[in-house]
N, C-alpha and C positions, 0 to 999 in steps of 0.2 A: 540468763539475761534478766535484769531487773527492770520492770516496767512499773512506773508509779501511776496512780490514778489521775493525778493532775495532768501529766504529760499526755495520757490517752484522751482525756477530756478536751484538752487544748487542740490536739490533732483532729479529733472528730468535729469540733466546732469550726476549725479553720476549713476543713473539707466541706462542710455544709454551707459555710459562707461563700466559698468559691463556686459551688454549684448554683446557689441563689443569685450571686452577682453575675455570673456568665449568662444565666437565663434572663436576667433583667437587661443585659447588654444586647442579647439576641432578639428581644421582643420587637423593636422597631423594624428589624430586617424581616421578621416573620410575617409582618403585616403585608409586605410586598410578595414574599415567597414563603409559603407555609412549610416548605421542605428545607428551610435554612437550618443547618446543623452546627454543632460546636466546631467541627473541622472548618466549616465556612467562616465562622467567627474568627478562628485562629488565623486563617489565610487572609482575611480582610485586614486584621490588625497588623500582621507582618508586612503585607503589601503596602499599607498606608505608611508604616514606619520606614520601610526601605525607600519608598518614593519621597518621603519628606527629607530623609537624610541625603538622598541623592540630589534633590533640588537645592538644598542648602550648599552642598559641596560644589555644585555647578554654578552657583551664583545667581539663582533665580530668586527674586524677592518674594516675600510672602504676599504682597499685593498682587503680583502677577499670578500667583497660585490660587487666588480667590479668597484671601483671608480678610478682605475688607479694606477700608480706607486707612485704618490705623496699623496695618501690617507693615513690617519693615525689618531692617536688620538689627534694630536696637534690642529686640527681645530674644534674639537667637545667639547673641554673643559674638557677632562678626562685625569688625570695624572697617569703615571705608578707608581708602588710602589718604584721605584728607584733601585731595585735589578735585573733588567733585566727580571723580571717575567711579567706575564700578568697584564694589568691595573686593578685597583680596580673595581669590578663590580658595586658597588653602591657608586659612588663618591659623596662627599658633593658638593652642588651647591652654 
């Protein structure tokens, strides 16, 4: 197997970046819970993503999810039916 120095250096730098980045993401959580681990960070991210995708598919607006007064359907790619009714629950992408 041929391994070049540049490829090894890039892989090592990427690995160290990921460790530093995940530590920076976990820091706010560790203020509340000192035992917060990387598994907790992964679980939090996945849960947030799945909940976000589910609420979009169910037709819950971003404003109702607590995204502020400028939240809405314009920035998630879902168009309303045009009659002032709720957005289409299963939009074509």
